[in-house]
N, C-alpha and C positions, 0 to 999 in steps of 0.2 A: 292672558288671553292671546290667542294666536292671530296673526295678521294674515289675511288672504288676499292674493292678487286675483284679478278677474279671470286670468287664464287658469287658476286653480279650481274654478267653479265649473261644474258640469250640470247641464240642464237635464232633469229627470224626464222619464218617458210618461209619467203619470201613473206608473205601476211600480211601486218600490220593490215588489217581489221580483219583477222582471229585471229591474236595475241591479238587483243583487244576484242575478242569474240563478234564481231558485227554480227547481223543477215545478211544473204545473202552476206557473205564476198567474196565468189568467184566472184559473179556478180559485186560487188563493185570494186574489183581488176581489173577485165576485163575492166570495164568502165574507171578506172583510167589509165590503160595501153594504151587504145585507145586514151584517151584525151591527154596523154603525147605525143603520136605519132602525133596527130593533131597539137599540139603546136609546136613540133619540125619541122614538115613539113611547117607550116606557116612561121616560122623563116627562114628555109632554102630557101624558095621561095622568101623571102624578102618582104612579104606582110604586110601591116598594118592591123589592126583589121577590118576596114571598107571594104577593098578590099577582105580580107579573108572571111568575112561574105557574100559578094556578090557571091563569088565563091562557097561557101558552102550552099548558100540559107538560111542564118541566119541573123538576125539583128545584128548590131555591138555590141549591149548590151549583146547578147547571147554569142558572141565570148569573150567579156570581162569576162563574168561569167565563161566561160570555163577556161580562164587563172587564175581565182581566185578559181578554184577548185569546182565550183558550177555546176556540170554536172550530178549529180546523178538523176536528174529529166528527163534526156534525155535517151531514149532507146538505147540499144546496136546497134540496126538497124540504128537509126538516126546518132549515132557517126560513124558507119562504112560508112554510106552514105557520111558524111562530108569528111572522109578520101578518099573515091573514088573520090569525086569532087576535091580533092587536087592532084589527079593523082596517087593514090595508088591502086593497085589490092589487093584484100583480098582473101585469100584462107583458107578454113576451112577444117581441116582433122580430122578424127576420127580413133582412134586406141584402141585396147584392153588395159585394165588396169588390173594389177594383184591383185588389191584390190577389195573390195565389190562395191565401187562406184568410178566413175571417177571424174576428176576435169577439169576446163577450164584454158587454158593458152593462152597468146597472145605473138607472137614473130614477129619480123621484120627482114627481110633479106635484 
């Protein structure tokens, strides 16, 4: 096991995709946050993947892919539609940002 000094540690930004310098990092984080909420909802509802797929209008294989982190080929709209079909309302708000450009966040209440 490696020993780390405090100076070896770097505080992340809260967006691992941005920390890795990946293109379209905000969009990737948004999709990951929605996908996590979908998986959490499926589990809370006690659905298996086949039943969740029926409810979300997706084949079971696509639900399995979602569980395995393969959701980046799905649009934000499709992911939000899945969340709606699981019984969640989605509210989008816009507010001024003090910087030059804004950013996207996803939160659940």
